[in-house]
Backbone and ligand atoms as CSV (ligand in chain L), in Angstrom:
chain,resi,resn,atom,element,x,y,z
A,1,UNK,N,N,98.538,-30.906,48.978
A,1,UNK,CA,C,99.880,-30.769,48.400
A,1,UNK,C,C,100.632,-32.090,48.441
A,2,UNK,N,N,100.176,-33.013,49.275
A,2,UNK,CA,C,100.827,-34.333,49.308
A,2,UNK,C,C,100.444,-35.181,48.097
A,3,UNK,N,N,99.250,-34.862,47.538
A,3,UNK,CA,C,98.793,-35.633,46.375
A,3,UNK,C,C,99.811,-35.537,45.242
A,4,UNK,N,N,100.369,-34.359,45.051
A,4,UNK,CA,C,101.321,-34.152,43.963
A,4,UNK,C,C,102.542,-35.059,44.141
A,5,UNK,N,N,103.028,-35.116,45.373
A,5,UNK,CA,C,104.198,-35.946,45.656
A,5,UNK,C,C,103.891,-37.413,45.382
A,6,UNK,N,N,102.688,-37.836,45.815
A,6,UNK,CA,C,102.301,-39.236,45.606
A,6,UNK,C,C,102.140,-39.552,44.131
A,7,UNK,N,N,101.579,-38.570,43.390
A,7,UNK,CA,C,101.396,-38.756,41.951
A,7,UNK,C,C,102.770,-38.926,41.296
A,8,UNK,N,N,103.708,-38.090,41.687
A,8,UNK,CA,C,105.064,-38.173,41.150
A,8,UNK,C,C,105.698,-39.518,41.461
A,9,UNK,N,N,105.506,-39.958,42.693
A,9,UNK,CA,C,106.072,-41.234,43.126
A,9,UNK,C,C,105.483,-42.389,42.321
A,10,UNK,N,N,104.152,-42.339,42.132
A,10,UNK,CA,C,103.461,-43.382,41.371
A,10,UNK,C,C,103.971,-43.414,39.929
A,11,UNK,N,N,104.152,-42.223,39.350
A,11,UNK,CA,C,104.648,-42.135,37.979
A,11,UNK,C,C,106.045,-42.747,37.883
A,12,UNK,N,N,106.895,-42.440,38.859
A,12,UNK,CA,C,108.250,-42.990,38.893
A,12,UNK,C,C,108.211,-44.515,38.916
A,13,UNK,N,N,107.329,-45.045,39.731
A,13,UNK,CA,C,107.175,-46.500,39.844
A,13,UNK,C,C,106.798,-47.103,38.502
A,14,UNK,N,N,105.841,-46.462,37.845
A,14,UNK,CA,C,105.360,-46.970,36.555
A,14,UNK,C,C,106.495,-46.939,35.532
A,15,UNK,N,N,107.208,-45.816,35.458
A,15,UNK,CA,C,108.316,-45.677,34.514
A,15,UNK,C,C,109.384,-46.733,34.807
A,16,UNK,N,N,109.664,-46.917,36.083
A,16,UNK,CA,C,110.665,-47.909,36.479
A,16,UNK,C,C,110.253,-49.305,36.071
A,17,UNK,N,N,108.980,-49.598,36.233
A,17,UNK,CA,C,108.444,-50.915,35.886
A,17,UNK,C,C,108.582,-51.162,34.383
A,18,UNK,N,N,108.190,-50.163,33.589
A,18,UNK,CA,C,108.274,-50.284,32.132
A,18,UNK,C,C,109.731,-50.473,31.723
A,19,UNK,N,N,110.639,-49.701,32.325
A,19,UNK,CA,C,112.060,-49.805,31.995
A,19,UNK,C,C,112.568,-51.209,32.283
A,20,UNK,N,N,112.149,-51.776,33.396
A,20,UNK,CA,C,112.581,-53.123,33.773
A,20,UNK,C,C,112.089,-54.151,32.768
A,21,UNK,N,N,110.818,-54.043,32.403
A,21,UNK,CA,C,110.235,-54.987,31.448
A,21,UNK,C,C,110.960,-54.889,30.113
A,22,UNK,N,N,111.160,-53.643,29.634
A,22,UNK,CA,C,111.795,-53.428,28.344
A,22,UNK,C,C,113.212,-53.975,28.352
A,23,UNK,N,N,113.922,-53.751,29.455
A,23,UNK,CA,C,115.318,-54.175,29.512
A,23,UNK,C,C,115.433,-55.694,29.440
A,24,UNK,N,N,114.454,-56.381,30.010
A,24,UNK,CA,C,114.496,-57.832,30.024
A,24,UNK,C,C,114.180,-58.472,28.691
A,25,UNK,N,N,113.507,-57.743,27.824
A,25,UNK,CA,C,113.075,-58.333,26.563
A,25,UNK,C,C,114.106,-58.105,25.471
A,26,UNK,N,N,114.753,-59.155,25.054
A,26,UNK,CA,C,115.759,-59.057,23.998
A,26,UNK,C,C,115.338,-59.988,22.873
A,27,UNK,N,N,115.657,-59.613,21.663
A,27,UNK,CA,C,115.233,-60.390,20.507
A,27,UNK,C,C,115.924,-61.725,20.400
A,28,UNK,N,N,115.493,-62.555,19.443
A,28,UNK,CA,C,116.071,-63.899,19.285
A,28,UNK,C,C,117.516,-63.840,18.796
A,29,UNK,N,N,118.336,-64.686,19.366
A,29,UNK,CA,C,119.704,-64.809,18.865
A,29,UNK,C,C,120.681,-63.784,19.379
A,30,UNK,N,N,120.192,-62.820,20.142
A,30,UNK,CA,C,121.113,-61.818,20.661
A,30,UNK,C,C,120.866,-61.576,22.144
A,31,UNK,N,N,121.888,-61.158,22.846
A,31,UNK,CA,C,121.746,-60.763,24.237
A,31,UNK,C,C,122.550,-59.500,24.459
A,32,UNK,N,N,121.938,-58.538,25.098
A,32,UNK,CA,C,122.622,-57.297,25.371
A,32,UNK,C,C,123.342,-57.424,26.710
A,33,UNK,N,N,124.600,-57.048,26.753
A,33,UNK,CA,C,125.371,-57.250,27.964
A,33,UNK,C,C,125.585,-55.953,28.735
A,34,UNK,N,N,126.041,-54.950,28.055
A,34,UNK,CA,C,126.299,-53.710,28.791
A,34,UNK,C,C,126.099,-52.509,27.885
A,35,UNK,N,N,125.960,-51.383,28.477
A,35,UNK,CA,C,125.728,-50.154,27.741
A,35,UNK,C,C,126.418,-49.018,28.490
A,36,UNK,N,N,127.507,-48.530,27.920
A,36,UNK,CA,C,128.199,-47.415,28.549
A,36,UNK,C,C,128.823,-46.563,27.460
A,37,UNK,N,N,129.595,-45.588,27.807
A,37,UNK,CA,C,130.109,-44.713,26.759
A,37,UNK,C,C,131.355,-43.948,27.111
A,38,UNK,N,N,131.723,-43.012,26.264
A,38,UNK,CA,C,132.883,-42.154,26.477
A,38,UNK,C,C,132.682,-40.867,25.709
A,39,UNK,N,N,133.709,-40.049,25.633
A,39,UNK,CA,C,133.571,-38.801,24.892
A,39,UNK,C,C,134.575,-38.758,23.744
A,40,UNK,N,N,134.274,-37.924,22.759
A,40,UNK,CA,C,135.117,-37.830,21.574
A,40,UNK,C,C,134.911,-36.453,20.966
A,41,UNK,N,N,135.938,-35.943,20.285
A,41,UNK,CA,C,135.800,-34.692,19.553
A,41,UNK,C,C,135.211,-35.027,18.182
A,42,UNK,N,N,133.882,-34.883,18.046
A,42,UNK,CA,C,133.239,-35.352,16.811
A,42,UNK,C,C,133.579,-34.468,15.618
A,43,UNK,N,N,134.061,-33.241,15.863
A,43,UNK,CA,C,134.465,-32.399,14.734
A,43,UNK,C,C,135.770,-32.919,14.132
A,44,UNK,N,N,136.470,-33.792,14.885
A,44,UNK,CA,C,137.734,-34.348,14.412
A,44,UNK,C,C,137.662,-35.864,14.348
A,45,UNK,N,N,136.468,-36.378,13.996
A,45,UNK,CA,C,136.290,-37.836,13.942
A,45,UNK,C,C,137.302,-38.491,13.011
A,46,UNK,N,N,137.587,-37.833,11.877
A,46,UNK,CA,C,138.501,-38.385,10.882
A,46,UNK,C,C,139.918,-38.507,11.387
A,47,UNK,N,N,140.235,-37.781,12.445
A,47,UNK,CA,C,141.593,-37.851,12.999
A,47,UNK,C,C,141.679,-38.870,14.122
A,48,UNK,N,N,140.506,-39.370,14.528
A,48,UNK,CA,C,140.501,-40.346,15.609
A,48,UNK,C,C,140.952,-41.704,15.096
A,49,UNK,N,N,141.845,-42.316,15.848
A,49,UNK,CA,C,142.477,-43.569,15.436
A,49,UNK,C,C,141.467,-44.600,14.946
A,50,UNK,N,N,140.380,-44.815,15.702
A,50,UNK,CA,C,139.434,-45.880,15.371
A,50,UNK,C,C,138.370,-45.417,14.379
A,51,UNK,N,N,137.972,-44.171,14.491
A,51,UNK,CA,C,136.855,-43.717,13.667
A,51,UNK,C,C,137.280,-43.169,12.310
A,52,UNK,N,N,138.597,-42.987,12.103
A,52,UNK,CA,C,139.046,-42.562,10.780
A,52,UNK,C,C,138.934,-43.721,9.801
A,53,UNK,N,N,138.980,-44.950,10.346
A,53,UNK,CA,C,138.822,-46.142,9.516
A,53,UNK,C,C,137.878,-47.098,10.239
A,54,UNK,N,N,136.586,-46.727,10.287
A,54,UNK,CA,C,135.653,-47.525,11.087
A,54,UNK,C,C,135.442,-48.905,10.496
A,55,UNK,N,N,134.974,-49.840,11.323
A,55,UNK,CA,C,134.734,-51.199,10.855
A,55,UNK,C,C,134.954,-52.205,11.967
A,56,UNK,N,N,135.087,-53.457,11.568
A,56,UNK,CA,C,135.186,-54.574,12.510
A,56,UNK,C,C,136.644,-54.853,12.856
A,57,UNK,N,N,136.923,-55.027,14.149
A,57,UNK,CA,C,138.255,-55.422,14.592
A,57,UNK,C,C,138.133,-56.595,15.546
A,58,UNK,N,N,138.906,-57.628,15.303
A,58,UNK,CA,C,138.901,-58.772,16.219
A,58,UNK,C,C,139.801,-58.439,17.400
A,59,UNK,N,N,139.274,-58.620,18.610
A,59,UNK,CA,C,140.066,-58.282,19.804
A,59,UNK,C,C,140.289,-59.489,20.708
A,60,UNK,N,N,139.648,-60.620,20.386
A,60,UNK,CA,C,139.814,-61.838,21.172
A,60,UNK,C,C,139.360,-63.004,20.336
A,61,UNK,N,N,139.370,-64.196,20.937
A,61,UNK,CA,C,139.030,-65.387,20.160
A,61,UNK,C,C,137.643,-65.263,19.517
A,62,UNK,N,N,136.647,-64.899,20.339
A,62,UNK,CA,C,135.292,-64.707,19.818
A,62,UNK,C,C,134.800,-63.294,20.116
A,63,UNK,N,N,135.745,-62.372,20.218
A,63,UNK,CA,C,135.387,-61.018,20.613
A,63,UNK,C,C,135.762,-60.010,19.533
A,64,UNK,N,N,134.819,-59.119,19.297
A,64,UNK,CA,C,135.028,-58.131,18.239
A,64,UNK,C,C,134.631,-56.740,18.727
A,65,UNK,N,N,135.368,-55.753,18.230
A,65,UNK,CA,C,134.971,-54.361,18.393
A,65,UNK,C,C,134.503,-53.880,17.033
A,66,UNK,N,N,133.389,-53.155,17.018
A,66,UNK,CA,C,132.942,-52.582,15.754
A,66,UNK,C,C,132.807,-51.078,15.940
A,67,UNK,N,N,133.532,-50.332,15.127
A,67,UNK,CA,C,133.452,-48.879,15.164
A,67,UNK,C,C,132.544,-48.417,14.043
A,68,UNK,N,N,131.523,-47.638,14.406
A,68,UNK,CA,C,130.536,-47.193,13.428
A,68,UNK,C,C,130.392,-45.674,13.526
A,69,UNK,N,N,130.448,-45.017,12.383
A,69,UNK,CA,C,130.163,-43.586,12.330
A,69,UNK,C,C,128.767,-43.401,11.756
A,70,UNK,N,N,127.925,-42.709,12.501
A,70,UNK,CA,C,126.589,-42.372,12.017
A,70,UNK,C,C,126.635,-40.945,11.495
A,71,UNK,N,N,126.114,-40.763,10.301
A,71,UNK,CA,C,126.061,-39.408,9.732
A,71,UNK,C,C,124.877,-39.335,8.792
A,72,UNK,N,N,124.420,-38.117,8.466
A,72,UNK,CA,C,123.284,-37.953,7.567
A,72,UNK,C,C,123.645,-38.515,6.192
A,73,UNK,N,N,123.118,-39.595,5.657
A,73,UNK,CA,C,122.093,-40.446,6.275
A,73,UNK,C,C,122.532,-41.894,6.114
A,74,UNK,N,N,123.732,-42.154,6.594
A,74,UNK,CA,C,124.284,-43.509,6.479
A,74,UNK,C,C,124.984,-43.933,7.772
A,75,UNK,N,N,125.143,-45.245,7.889
A,75,UNK,CA,C,126.036,-45.814,8.896
A,75,UNK,C,C,127.293,-46.272,8.152
A,76,UNK,N,N,128.454,-45.901,8.684
A,76,UNK,CA,C,129.733,-46.335,8.093
A,76,UNK,C,C,130.469,-47.200,9.099
A,77,UNK,N,N,130.611,-48.534,8.852
A,77,UNK,CA,C,129.971,-49.302,7.787
A,77,UNK,C,C,128.536,-49.638,8.185
A,78,UNK,N,N,127.834,-50.373,7.305
A,78,UNK,CA,C,126.471,-50.776,7.609
A,78,UNK,C,C,125.548,-50.471,6.452
A,79,UNK,N,N,125.652,-49.250,5.909
A,79,UNK,CA,C,124.730,-48.857,4.839
A,79,UNK,C,C,125.274,-49.260,3.469
A,80,UNK,N,N,126.469,-48.799,3.140
A,80,UNK,CA,C,127.027,-49.104,1.810
A,80,UNK,C,C,127.609,-50.505,1.750
A,81,UNK,N,N,128.060,-51.003,2.891
A,81,UNK,CA,C,128.489,-52.399,2.971
A,81,UNK,C,C,127.986,-52.935,4.308
A,82,UNK,N,N,127.596,-54.228,4.356
A,82,UNK,CA,C,127.088,-54.753,5.624
A,82,UNK,C,C,128.197,-54.876,6.666
A,83,UNK,N,N,127.793,-54.852,7.933
A,83,UNK,CA,C,128.720,-55.184,9.019
A,83,UNK,C,C,128.665,-56.698,9.149
A,84,UNK,N,N,129.761,-57.378,8.847
A,84,UNK,CA,C,129.759,-58.837,8.856
A,84,UNK,C,C,130.476,-59.359,10.093
A,85,UNK,N,N,129.790,-60.250,10.819
A,85,UNK,CA,C,130.316,-60.793,12.077
A,85,UNK,C,C,130.075,-62.294,12.118
A,86,UNK,N,N,130.961,-63.042,12.800
A,86,UNK,CA,C,130.729,-64.469,12.926
A,86,UNK,C,C,129.705,-64.786,14.029
A,87,UNK,N,N,129.005,-65.914,13.872
A,87,UNK,CA,C,128.080,-66.372,14.909
A,87,UNK,C,C,128.867,-66.732,16.167
A,88,UNK,N,N,128.165,-66.821,17.286
A,88,UNK,CA,C,128.789,-67.137,18.580
A,88,UNK,C,C,129.898,-66.149,18.939
A,89,UNK,N,N,129.609,-64.887,18.737
A,89,UNK,CA,C,130.614,-63.878,19.049
A,89,UNK,C,C,130.055,-62.842,20.013
A,90,UNK,N,N,130.969,-62.230,20.742
A,90,UNK,CA,C,130.623,-61.125,21.624
A,90,UNK,C,C,131.156,-59.854,20.978
A,91,UNK,N,N,130.239,-58.940,20.717
A,91,UNK,CA,C,130.574,-57.784,19.894
A,91,UNK,C,C,130.276,-56.493,20.646
A,92,UNK,N,N,131.281,-55.630,20.717
A,92,UNK,CA,C,131.047,-54.320,21.312
A,92,UNK,C,C,131.019,-53.268,20.209
A,93,UNK,N,N,129.857,-52.632,20.067
A,93,UNK,CA,C,129.719,-51.549,19.101
A,93,UNK,C,C,130.132,-50.242,19.762
A,94,UNK,N,N,130.945,-49.478,19.032
A,94,UNK,CA,C,131.327,-48.129,19.456
A,94,UNK,C,C,130.744,-47.199,18.397
A,95,UNK,N,N,129.754,-46.415,18.790
A,95,UNK,CA,C,129.030,-45.629,17.799
A,95,UNK,C,C,129.247,-44.137,18.049
A,96,UNK,N,N,129.708,-43.437,17.011
A,96,UNK,CA,C,129.925,-41.997,17.112
A,96,UNK,C,C,129.147,-41.300,16.002
A,97,UNK,N,N,128.803,-40.050,16.230
A,97,UNK,CA,C,128.105,-39.273,15.204
A,97,UNK,C,C,129.047,-38.241,14.607
A,98,UNK,N,N,128.918,-38.055,13.282
A,98,UNK,CA,C,129.727,-37.045,12.610
A,98,UNK,C,C,128.982,-35.719,12.494
A,99,UNK,N,N,127.690,-35.719,12.855
A,99,UNK,CA,C,126.941,-34.471,12.714
A,99,UNK,C,C,125.882,-34.276,13.810
A,100,UNK,N,N,124.710,-34.866,13.634
A,100,UNK,CA,C,123.618,-34.640,14.585
A,100,UNK,C,C,123.331,-35.927,15.356
A,101,UNK,N,N,122.319,-35.911,16.224
A,101,UNK,CA,C,121.950,-37.110,16.974
A,101,UNK,C,C,121.290,-38.125,16.042
A,102,UNK,N,N,121.789,-39.346,16.086
A,102,UNK,CA,C,121.195,-40.445,15.331
A,102,UNK,C,C,120.829,-41.565,16.302
A,103,UNK,N,N,120.008,-42.490,15.807
A,103,UNK,CA,C,119.720,-43.695,16.571
A,103,UNK,C,C,120.505,-44.852,15.997
A,104,UNK,N,N,120.647,-45.890,16.819
A,104,UNK,CA,C,121.352,-47.100,16.383
A,104,UNK,C,C,120.559,-48.264,16.963
A,105,UNK,N,N,119.705,-48.845,16.139
A,105,UNK,CA,C,118.795,-49.870,16.624
A,105,UNK,C,C,118.887,-51.092,15.726
A,106,UNK,N,N,119.050,-52.268,16.342
A,106,UNK,CA,C,119.118,-53.513,15.585
A,106,UNK,C,C,117.713,-54.094,15.550
A,107,UNK,N,N,117.139,-54.202,14.354
A,107,UNK,CA,C,115.732,-54.569,14.224
A,107,UNK,C,C,115.482,-55.999,14.702
A,108,UNK,N,N,114.322,-56.209,15.294
A,108,UNK,CA,C,113.946,-57.522,15.794
A,108,UNK,C,C,114.580,-57.843,17.134
A,109,UNK,N,N,115.348,-56.911,17.670
A,109,UNK,CA,C,115.980,-57.109,18.972
A,109,UNK,C,C,115.701,-55.880,19.835
A,110,UNK,N,N,116.147,-55.935,21.054
A,110,UNK,CA,C,115.984,-54.785,21.927
A,110,UNK,C,C,117.270,-53.971,22.011
A,111,UNK,N,N,118.204,-54.266,21.097
A,111,UNK,CA,C,119.483,-53.558,21.118
A,111,UNK,C,C,119.295,-52.195,20.467
A,112,UNK,N,N,119.436,-51.155,21.261
A,112,UNK,CA,C,119.425,-49.828,20.646
A,112,UNK,C,C,120.151,-48.835,21.518
A,113,UNK,N,N,120.796,-47.880,20.858
A,113,UNK,CA,C,121.471,-46.820,21.569
A,113,UNK,C,C,121.401,-45.582,20.676
A,114,UNK,N,N,122.046,-44.513,21.090
A,114,UNK,CA,C,122.027,-43.302,20.289
A,114,UNK,C,C,123.449,-42.919,19.927
A,115,UNK,N,N,123.587,-42.242,18.793
A,115,UNK,CA,C,124.860,-41.655,18.409
A,115,UNK,C,C,124.738,-40.158,18.653
A,116,UNK,N,N,125.456,-39.685,19.666
A,116,UNK,CA,C,125.341,-38.293,20.087
A,116,UNK,C,C,126.655,-37.584,19.775
A,117,UNK,N,N,126.592,-36.447,19.087
A,117,UNK,CA,C,127.832,-35.727,18.775
A,117,UNK,C,C,128.654,-35.486,20.041
A,118,UNK,N,N,129.931,-35.807,19.989
A,118,UNK,CA,C,130.804,-35.596,21.130
A,118,UNK,C,C,130.896,-36.787,22.056
A,119,UNK,N,N,130.108,-37.827,21.769
A,119,UNK,CA,C,130.129,-38.998,22.645
A,119,UNK,C,C,130.319,-40.274,21.835
A,120,UNK,N,N,130.859,-41.279,22.504
A,120,UNK,CA,C,130.914,-42.615,21.910
A,120,UNK,C,C,129.959,-43.494,22.694
A,121,UNK,N,N,128.958,-44.016,22.020
A,121,UNK,CA,C,128.034,-44.946,22.669
A,121,UNK,C,C,128.590,-46.348,22.519
A,122,UNK,N,N,128.629,-47.045,23.641
A,122,UNK,CA,C,129.216,-48.372,23.647
A,122,UNK,C,C,128.146,-49.363,24.056
A,123,UNK,N,N,127.981,-50.413,23.268
A,123,UNK,CA,C,126.987,-51.415,23.615
A,123,UNK,C,C,127.510,-52.785,23.208
A,124,UNK,N,N,127.449,-53.739,24.146
A,124,UNK,CA,C,127.982,-55.077,23.895
A,124,UNK,C,C,126.836,-56.052,23.657
A,125,UNK,N,N,126.959,-56.825,22.605
A,125,UNK,CA,C,125.895,-57.724,22.166
A,125,UNK,C,C,126.483,-59.105,21.905
A,126,UNK,N,N,125.740,-60.140,22.269
A,126,UNK,CA,C,126.144,-61.505,21.915
A,126,UNK,C,C,125.312,-61.977,20.738
A,127,UNK,N,N,125.985,-62.389,19.665
A,127,UNK,CA,C,125.284,-62.941,18.513
A,127,UNK,C,C,125.466,-64.447,18.524
A,128,UNK,N,N,124.376,-65.190,18.625
A,128,UNK,CA,C,124.464,-66.645,18.730
A,128,UNK,C,C,124.417,-67.336,17.371
A,129,UNK,N,N,123.330,-67.095,16.639
A,129,UNK,CA,C,123.098,-67.852,15.412
A,129,UNK,C,C,123.311,-66.989,14.171
A,130,UNK,N,N,123.635,-67.632,13.041
A,130,UNK,CA,C,123.727,-66.889,11.785
A,130,UNK,C,C,122.374,-66.270,11.448
A,131,UNK,N,N,122.374,-65.024,11.160
A,131,UNK,CA,C,121.123,-64.305,10.880
A,131,UNK,C,C,121.465,-62.933,10.318
A,132,UNK,N,N,120.579,-62.417,9.503
A,132,UNK,CA,C,120.771,-61.059,8.999
A,132,UNK,C,C,119.866,-60.112,9.770
A,133,UNK,N,N,120.449,-59.039,10.278
A,133,UNK,CA,C,119.693,-58.060,11.048
A,133,UNK,C,C,119.681,-56.726,10.304
A,134,UNK,N,N,118.594,-56.037,10.469
A,134,UNK,CA,C,118.541,-54.672,9.957
A,134,UNK,C,C,119.075,-53.725,11.014
A,135,UNK,N,N,119.636,-52.631,10.547
A,135,UNK,CA,C,120.143,-51.592,11.436
A,135,UNK,C,C,119.413,-50.317,11.049
A,136,UNK,N,N,118.749,-49.693,11.987
A,136,UNK,CA,C,118.010,-48.485,11.622
A,136,UNK,C,C,118.313,-47.329,12.567
A,137,UNK,N,N,118.170,-46.142,12.005
A,137,UNK,CA,C,118.262,-44.918,12.797
A,137,UNK,C,C,116.872,-44.630,13.323
A,138,UNK,N,N,116.724,-44.587,14.643
A,138,UNK,CA,C,115.390,-44.363,15.205
A,138,UNK,C,C,115.300,-43.027,15.942
A,139,UNK,N,N,116.198,-42.103,15.562
A,139,UNK,CA,C,116.087,-40.730,16.081
A,139,UNK,C,C,115.987,-39.817,14.859
A,140,UNK,N,N,115.012,-38.907,14.876
A,140,UNK,CA,C,114.872,-38.024,13.716
A,140,UNK,C,C,116.141,-37.196,13.532
A,141,UNK,N,N,116.722,-37.267,12.312
A,141,UNK,CA,C,118.015,-36.617,12.093
A,141,UNK,C,C,118.036,-35.768,10.837
A,142,UNK,N,N,116.879,-35.581,10.211
A,142,UNK,CA,C,116.842,-34.737,9.022
A,142,UNK,C,C,115.941,-35.326,7.953
A,143,UNK,N,N,115.985,-34.709,6.768
A,143,UNK,CA,C,115.020,-35.011,5.703
A,143,UNK,C,C,114.997,-36.492,5.315
A,144,UNK,N,N,116.153,-37.143,5.288
A,144,UNK,CA,C,116.190,-38.541,4.836
A,144,UNK,C,C,116.349,-39.515,5.997
A,145,UNK,N,N,115.931,-39.060,7.187
A,145,UNK,CA,C,116.021,-39.922,8.377
A,145,UNK,C,C,115.427,-41.305,8.132
A,146,UNK,N,N,114.250,-41.342,7.485
A,146,UNK,CA,C,113.538,-42.609,7.294
A,146,UNK,C,C,114.285,-43.560,6.365
A,147,UNK,N,N,115.278,-43.035,5.642
A,147,UNK,CA,C,116.042,-43.897,4.732
A,147,UNK,C,C,117.351,-44.368,5.356
A,148,UNK,N,N,117.632,-43.896,6.549
A,148,UNK,CA,C,118.925,-44.205,7.166
A,148,UNK,C,C,118.871,-45.599,7.793
A,149,UNK,N,N,119.496,-46.543,7.118
A,149,UNK,CA,C,119.435,-47.937,7.557
A,149,UNK,C,C,120.666,-48.684,7.079
A,150,UNK,N,N,120.848,-49.873,7.610
A,150,UNK,CA,C,121.987,-50.694,7.212
A,150,UNK,C,C,121.709,-52.149,7.510
A,151,UNK,N,N,122.762,-52.952,7.418
A,151,UNK,CA,C,122.615,-54.393,7.585
A,151,UNK,C,C,123.753,-54.943,8.446
A,152,UNK,N,N,123.392,-55.866,9.337
A,152,UNK,CA,C,124.383,-56.632,10.081
A,152,UNK,C,C,124.206,-58.086,9.689
A,153,UNK,N,N,125.262,-58.682,9.142
A,153,UNK,CA,C,125.186,-60.078,8.731
A,153,UNK,C,C,125.995,-60.933,9.686
A,154,UNK,N,N,125.292,-61.804,10.415
A,154,UNK,CA,C,125.962,-62.759,11.294
A,154,UNK,C,C,126.054,-64.066,10.510
A,155,UNK,N,N,127.279,-64.518,10.246
A,155,UNK,CA,C,127.448,-65.665,9.342
A,155,UNK,C,C,128.131,-66.840,10.039
L,1,LIG,CU1,CU,119.968,-40.750,11.384
L,1,LIG,CU2,CU,117.615,-40.619,11.738
């Protein structure tokens, strides 16, 4: 009966090791700083001060807040218009879902979080150089999940 406990412990170690390795690997030109969140009434997203008019807001000299609504099957903004940010900026994304669980992943980097109904996912990223990044939904969210994508332009 001790074997089971040891097996569990070994598995935990392995998972922890993988998590550590993954966390350390970040794509070129970006650095992930923090990942935390809050709660929101997603049925009333349109009444929320920030999410009724999502987009980029400058909050400091090189600091920006970006409010993004994920919904079947677009990012607002991101899909119909790119999210445009200046290089050498520190950007905190606030991501909310208007319907089901979506993913929020910046391609070529290790930046990813989820958009969960009722929650605001917060993730801070440093963008160093001008570059165009893809934004993809990496959580299955319905028939057109594979088409749910957008663009982040660092200029
Ligand atoms: Cu949204 Cu998959």
